[in-house]
C-alpha positions as a printed NumPy array, in Angstrom:
array([[  6.034, -12.419,  -4.784],
       [  9.594, -11.103,  -4.497],
       [ 12.109, -12.255,  -1.876],
       [ 15.152, -10.043,  -1.326],
       [ 18.533, -10.561,   0.233],
       [ 19.467,  -7.374,   2.126],
       [ 23.212,  -6.704,   2.341],
       [ 24.648,  -6.104,  -1.101],
       [ 21.218,  -5.834,  -2.709],
       [ 19.275,  -3.195,  -0.775],
       [ 21.86 ,  -2.061,   1.785],
       [ 25.467,  -1.142,   1.026],
       [ 27.402,  -2.914,   3.812],
       [ 31.162,  -3.284,   3.764],
       [ 33.575,  -3.372,   6.745],
       [ 36.055,  -1.363,   4.677],
       [ 33.92 ,   1.746,   5.145],
       [ 34.894,   1.619,   8.835],
       [ 38.354,   0.093,   8.76 ],
       [ 39.701,   2.378,   6.056],
       [ 39.249,   5.156,   8.621],
       [ 40.786,   3.128,  11.445],
       [ 43.823,   2.282,   9.309],
       [ 44.148,   5.91 ,   8.157],
       [ 43.908,   4.928,   4.51 ],
       [ 46.573,   2.188,   4.656],
       [ 44.659,  -0.258,   2.462],
       [ 47.341,  -2.942,   2.555],
       [ 47.284,  -3.094,   6.364],
       [ 43.485,  -3.008,   6.382],
       [ 43.208,  -5.869,   3.923],
       [ 45.703,  -7.939,   5.922],
       [ 43.627,  -7.377,   9.083],
       [ 40.385,  -8.367,   7.337],
       [ 42.035, -11.453,   5.845],
       [ 43.684, -12.685,   9.047],
       [ 41.778, -11.283,  12.065],
       [ 38.18 , -10.135,  11.493],
       [ 37.663, -12.483,   8.58 ],
       [ 34.537, -13.274,   6.586],
       [ 34.376, -16.732,   8.151],
       [ 34.627, -15.221,  11.653],
       [ 31.823, -12.771,  10.937],
       [ 29.693, -15.547,   9.415],
       [ 29.597, -17.222,  12.821],
       [ 27.832, -14.138,  14.221],
       [ 25.452, -14.205,  11.25 ],
       [ 24.732, -17.786,  12.334],
       [ 23.799, -16.68 ,  15.84 ],
       [ 26.989, -16.512,  17.907],
       [ 26.905, -13.474,  20.275],
       [ 29.357, -10.71 ,  19.394],
       [ 30.561, -10.474,  23.014],
       [ 31.672, -14.099,  22.871],
       [ 33.13 , -13.726,  19.376],
       [ 35.167, -10.618,  20.198],
       [ 36.445, -11.982,  23.522],
       [ 37.661, -15.159,  21.848],
       [ 39.298, -13.296,  18.97 ],
       [ 41.086, -10.848,  21.283],
       [ 42.728, -13.772,  23.07 ],
       [ 44.214, -14.806,  19.721],
       [ 45.093, -11.269,  18.612],
       [ 45.554,  -9.103,  21.741],
       [ 47.429,  -6.406,  19.804],
       [ 44.297,  -5.764,  17.756],
       [ 41.823,  -5.616,  20.655],
       [ 40.571,  -2.105,  19.89 ],
       [ 40.121,  -2.894,  16.207],
       [ 38.211,  -6.07 ,  17.048],
       [ 35.896,  -4.231,  19.456],
       [ 35.209,  -1.619,  16.782],
       [ 33.5  ,  -4.291,  14.659],
       [ 30.48 ,  -4.241,  16.938],
       [ 30.884,  -0.857,  18.665],
       [ 30.962,   1.004,  15.33 ],
       [ 28.868,  -1.436,  13.303],
       [ 26.75 ,   1.224,  11.605],
       [ 29.839,   2.874,  10.1  ],
       [ 30.121,  -0.216,   7.908],
       [ 26.731,   0.633,   6.409],
       [ 27.082,   3.339,   3.772],
       [ 23.329,   3.507,   3.227],
       [ 20.67 ,   2.08 ,   0.929],
       [ 21.403,   1.088,  -2.656],
       [ 19.093,   3.717,  -4.236],
       [ 18.219,   2.013,  -7.5  ],
       [ 17.217,  -1.2  ,  -5.762],
       [ 15.165,   0.61 ,  -3.125],
       [ 13.357,   2.355,  -6.   ],
       [ 12.549,  -1.056,  -7.468],
       [ 11.338,  -2.248,  -4.067],
       [  9.074,   0.818,  -3.86 ],
       [  7.654,   0.112,  -7.322],
       [  6.926,  -3.505,  -6.431],
       [  5.245,  -2.298,  -3.238],
       [  3.133,   0.181,  -5.208],
       [  2.031,  -2.681,  -7.466],
       [  1.087,  -4.658,  -4.33 ],
       [  3.593,  -7.416,  -5.035],
       [  4.1  ,  -9.375,  -1.759],
       [  7.58 ,  -8.577,  -0.424],
       [  9.768, -10.735,   1.828],
       [ 13.417, -10.769,   2.927],
       [ 15.787, -13.662,   3.61 ],
       [ 19.2  , -12.546,   4.805],
       [ 22.42 , -13.714,   6.423],
       [ 22.485, -11.1  ,   9.197],
       [ 23.219, -11.088,  12.918],
       [ 20.121, -10.71 ,  15.068],
       [ 22.152,  -8.339,  17.294],
       [ 22.994,  -5.788,  14.608],
       [ 19.88 ,  -5.952,  12.431],
       [ 17.728,  -3.8  ,  14.785],
       [ 20.102,  -0.878,  14.168],
       [ 19.382,  -0.942,  10.446],
       [ 15.688,  -1.66 ,  11.03 ],
       [ 15.499,   1.606,  12.951],
       [ 17.58 ,   3.472,  10.361],
       [ 15.87 ,   2.386,   7.117],
       [ 12.103,   2.843,   6.721],
       [ 11.942,   0.527,   3.714],
       [ 12.788,  -2.479,   5.895],
       [  9.278,  -2.12 ,   7.331],
       [  7.76 ,  -2.719,   3.877],
       [  8.347,  -6.478,   4.054],
       [  5.52 ,  -8.783,   4.992],
       [  8.04 , -11.134,   6.561],
       [ 11.789, -11.318,   7.251],
       [ 13.865, -14.377,   8.128],
       [ 17.362, -13.692,   9.504],
       [ 20.096, -16.295,   9.737],
       [ 21.041, -15.   ,  13.185],
       [ 17.569, -15.74 ,  14.51 ],
       [ 17.17 , -19.236,  13.044],
       [ 20.909, -20.116,  13.385],
       [ 21.215, -21.272,   9.804],
       [ 23.197, -19.674,   6.974],
       [ 22.434, -19.471,   3.278],
       [ 23.024, -21.431,   1.084],
       [ 21.998, -24.179,   3.527],
       [ 18.661, -25.468,   2.136],
       [ 17.31 , -25.677,   5.686],
       [ 17.078, -21.903,   6.039],
       [ 15.002, -21.758,   2.858],
       [ 12.675, -24.422,   4.231],
       [ 12.304, -22.438,   7.463],
       [ 11.402, -19.419,   5.361],
       [  8.826, -21.359,   3.317],
       [  7.217, -22.845,   6.421],
       [  7.248, -19.654,   8.498],
       [  5.469, -17.572,   5.864],
       [  3.527, -20.306,   4.014],
       [  5.467, -19.638,   0.811],
       [  5.128, -21.765,  -2.311],
       [  8.633, -21.57 ,  -3.85 ],
       [  7.175, -21.967,  -7.344],
       [  5.487, -18.58 ,  -6.919],
       [  8.513, -16.726,  -5.529],
       [ 11.304, -14.731,  -7.185],
       [ 14.516, -14.749,  -5.133],
       [ 17.122, -11.955,  -5.496],
       [ 20.636, -12.239,  -4.014],
       [ 24.087, -10.935,  -4.921],
       [ 25.745, -14.272,  -3.993],
       [ 25.478, -16.796,  -6.816],
       [ 25.613, -19.904,  -4.608],
       [ 22.635, -18.61 ,  -2.614],
       [ 20.656, -18.121,  -5.808],
       [ 21.622, -21.622,  -6.96 ],
       [ 20.296, -23.046,  -3.677],
       [ 17.03 , -21.145,  -4.066],
       [ 16.646, -22.285,  -7.656],
       [ 17.255, -25.906,  -6.679],
       [ 14.322, -25.619,  -4.272],
       [ 11.962, -24.336,  -6.958],
       [ 12.272, -20.548,  -6.683],
       [ 12.999, -18.324,  -9.68 ],
       [ 16.482, -17.028,  -8.897],
       [ 18.07 , -13.751,  -9.966],
       [ 21.731, -12.985,  -9.281],
       [ 21.857,  -9.28 ,  -8.408],
       [ 24.561,  -7.301, -10.19 ],
       [ 23.066,  -3.81 , -10.415],
       [ 19.614,  -2.144, -10.329],
       [ 19.175,  -1.775, -14.134],
       [ 19.838,  -5.497, -14.694],
       [ 17.438,  -6.409, -11.883],
       [ 14.767,  -4.132, -13.318],
       [ 15.174,  -5.776, -16.709],
       [ 14.666,  -9.248, -15.203],
       [ 11.589,  -8.148, -13.259],
       [ 10.111,  -6.56 , -16.39 ],
       [ 10.545,  -9.898, -18.209],
       [  8.659, -11.59 , -15.38 ],
       [  5.842,  -9.056, -15.589],
       [  6.427,  -7.702, -12.085],
       [  7.412,  -4.237, -13.358],
       [  6.482,  -2.129, -16.359],
       [  9.205,  -1.1  , -18.822],
       [ 10.735,   2.301, -18.083],
       [  9.175,   4.977, -20.253],
       [  5.854,   3.237, -20.672],
       [  2.991,   5.584, -19.849],
       [  1.58 ,   4.247, -16.572],
       [ -2.01 ,   3.475, -15.861],
       [ -2.683,   5.103, -12.517],
       [ -4.369,   3.151,  -9.757],
       [ -5.62 ,   4.287,  -6.392],
       [ -2.974,   3.568,  -3.766],
       [ -4.802,   5.034,  -0.766],
       [ -7.189,   7.674,   0.482],
       [ -6.345,   9.773,   3.523],
       [ -8.279,  11.479,   6.268],
       [ -7.378,  13.743,   9.178],
       [ -8.678,  12.45 ,  12.527],
       [ -8.587,  13.887,  16.027],
       [ -8.144,  10.532,  17.821],
       [ -5.93 ,   8.153,  15.853],
       [ -6.369,   5.167,  18.19 ],
       [-10.146,   5.464,  18.245],
       [-10.413,   5.817,  14.47 ],
       [ -8.113,   2.831,  13.957],
       [-10.255,   0.691,  16.265],
       [-13.397,   1.631,  14.314],
       [-12.022,   0.286,  11.026],
       [-10.49 ,  -2.775,  12.672],
       [-13.772,  -3.664,  14.38 ],
       [-16.261,  -3.016,  11.622],
       [-14.236,  -3.605,   8.441],
       [-11.618,  -6.116,   9.663],
       [ -8.837,  -3.732,   8.664],
       [ -5.222,  -4.754,   9.144],
       [ -3.208,  -1.937,  10.701],
       [  0.347,  -1.097,   9.726],
       [  3.051,   0.376,  12.019],
       [  2.682,   3.835,  13.513],
       [  4.63 ,   6.507,  11.66 ],
       [  5.826,   9.557,  13.614],
       [  7.514,  12.408,  11.776],
       [ 10.933,  13.406,  13.067],
       [ 10.479,  16.996,  11.902],
       [  6.912,  17.912,  12.938],
       [  4.091,  16.842,  15.216],
       [  2.481,  14.38 ,  12.829],
       [  1.465,  10.737,  13.17 ],
       [ -0.225,   8.342,  10.769],
       [ -1.176,   4.717,  10.213],
       [ -2.054,   2.833,   7.041],
       [ -4.964,   0.396,   7.212],
       [ -5.359,  -2.367,   4.623],
       [ -8.817,  -3.636,   3.741],
       [ -8.459,  -6.885,   1.794],
       [ -6.795,  -6.391,  -1.585],
       [ -8.315,  -2.967,  -2.165],
       [ -6.711,   0.441,  -1.734],
       [ -5.525,   1.439,   1.713],
       [ -6.76 ,   4.075,   4.123],
       [ -4.31 ,   6.465,   5.769],
       [ -5.401,   7.957,   9.075],
       [ -3.454,  11.081,  10.042],
       [ -3.367,  13.34 ,  13.073],
       [ -1.627,  16.615,  13.836],
       [ -2.47 ,  19.527,  16.151],
       [ -4.566,  22.155,  14.39 ],
       [ -5.828,  19.824,  11.661],
       [ -9.613,  19.353,  12.009],
       [-11.141,  15.979,  11.04 ],
       [-11.83 ,  15.886,   7.311],
       [-10.998,  14.018,   4.09 ],
       [ -7.437,  14.943,   3.125],
       [ -6.313,  13.572,  -0.241],
       [ -6.475,  10.785,  -2.798],
       [ -3.197,   9.034,  -3.654],
       [ -2.737,   7.543,  -7.112],
       [  0.249,   5.285,  -7.831],
       [  1.865,   5.454, -11.262],
       [  4.512,   2.782, -10.629],
       [  7.929,   4.476, -10.47 ],
       [  9.791,   7.654,  -9.6  ],
       [ 10.472,   8.272, -13.266],
       [  6.749,   8.026, -14.004],
       [  5.959,  10.506, -11.22 ],
       [  8.492,  12.999, -12.596],
       [  7.324,  12.558, -16.184],
       [  3.639,  12.949, -15.362],
       [  4.166,  16.006, -13.16 ],
       [  6.175,  17.733, -15.903],
       [  3.352,  17.133, -18.37 ],
       [  0.727,  18.364, -15.911],
       [  2.708,  21.497, -15.081],
       [  3.124,  22.284, -18.779],
       [ -0.645,  21.913, -19.186],
       [ -1.344,  24.407, -16.407],
       [ -2.24 ,  22.007, -13.576],
       [ -1.476,  23.52 , -10.152],
       [  1.483,  21.731,  -8.596],
       [  1.054,  22.003,  -4.842],
       [  4.256,  20.138,  -4.004],
       [  6.913,  18.954,  -6.503],
       [  8.219,  15.376,  -6.446],
       [ 10.081,  14.486,  -3.255],
       [ 10.983,  11.55 ,  -1.005],
       [  8.954,  11.681,   2.211],
       [ 10.063,  10.652,   5.68 ],
       [  8.066,   7.422,   5.528],
       [  9.673,   6.322,   2.273],
       [  7.194,   7.472,  -0.376],
       [  8.229,   9.296,  -3.52 ],
       [  5.371,  11.633,  -4.314],
       [  4.13 ,  14.93 ,  -5.711],
       [  0.901,  16.725,  -4.825],
       [ -1.351,  18.415,  -7.399],
       [ -4.79 ,  19.995,  -7.25 ],
       [ -7.624,  18.813,  -9.468],
       [-10.08 ,  21.177, -11.171],
       [-12.1  ,  21.5  ,  -7.934],
       [ -9.075,  22.1  ,  -5.738],
       [ -9.013,  18.578,  -4.254],
       [ -5.542,  17.346,  -3.42 ],
       [ -4.163,  14.356,  -5.349],
       [ -0.903,  12.674,  -4.363],
       [  0.934,  11.093,  -7.284],
       [  3.126,   8.324,  -5.855],
       [  5.645,   5.85 ,  -7.193]])
C-alpha cells in the first residue's frame, strides 16, 4: 500500500501565492510578514486543531495594523492552493489503476480541508485519510502514525510512506514503514518502480480489465441490486458539471469494477469495457499504434471530469473499449 502526504506532494500549497498579490509584488515585505506575523508555527497550531476564528482574533490583538492581512489567511485560503502537482497525481492514478491500496496522512486543518476535498476529485481515491486537525496531533509525532495504523488496521511493514518533509519520513521509517522523501515526480516514480509498485516508463503494458459499464434507467435501484445479491461496495456518486450524467462505481471483491451510469435519453444497455494499461504515457503510446494500424479512435486521450485519463476505441465488431491509465 502507498500512504501519501498531501501538501507539497500532491497539492501545491504555498501562502506566497496569495500574499504576493496582497503585497503587490513586494517580496521583502511579504517575507517579513510571513516570518513575523502569520508564521509557520502559528499556522501549525491550526493544523493541530485550533479554530481559525480563535487564531486570527488572538493574532490581530498582537498585530492590529495587519488585521486585514491576517483575516485573508482563512477568507482567501484557496488562493494559496495553486492546484495539483500533475506528475504526482499521475503516479497516484497509476497506483490506483494497479489496485494498490491508497491512504493519506497529512498535517492539515480540518476547517480548510473540505474546500480542497470538493475541488480535487483525486482526494476521493483514498481508502482512508487521517488529518492532523481532526486528531489534534502533528507529524512527526509518532502518536499520529499510531492513530493512523489503528484507525485503518495498517501494518507499517507493508506500507510505503511518501512525504516532502524529511523529519516526517524519518518518523515513519522508525515505526517500520518504508519511507520516501518526495523531491519531484520522476524521483518518486523511480523509487516506486524499484519497489515493484509501478512499471518502468516505456515498458509495453499488459492490459487488465479495470471495469465494465452499463447504462441504467434507475441508478439507485440498480445499485441496490448489486449490493444485495453480490455484496458490492459502492463508491461515491459522480455528477458531471457539464451535462446531465451520473454514475457510481461498484467494487466486487478484488475483481474488476462495475460502473452504473444514467443520463436522459440513454436506454438501458451494456456500454463499454475499460482496460487499464497503467499510465498516461502508455495510453498515448498504445492509441498512436492503434491509429496507425487503422483502428477507429472514437475519442482521443483526455482527462475526464472524474479524474480518469482515457481514450475510447472501437473493436472489430464496433464495441466500445476505454483505454485508461
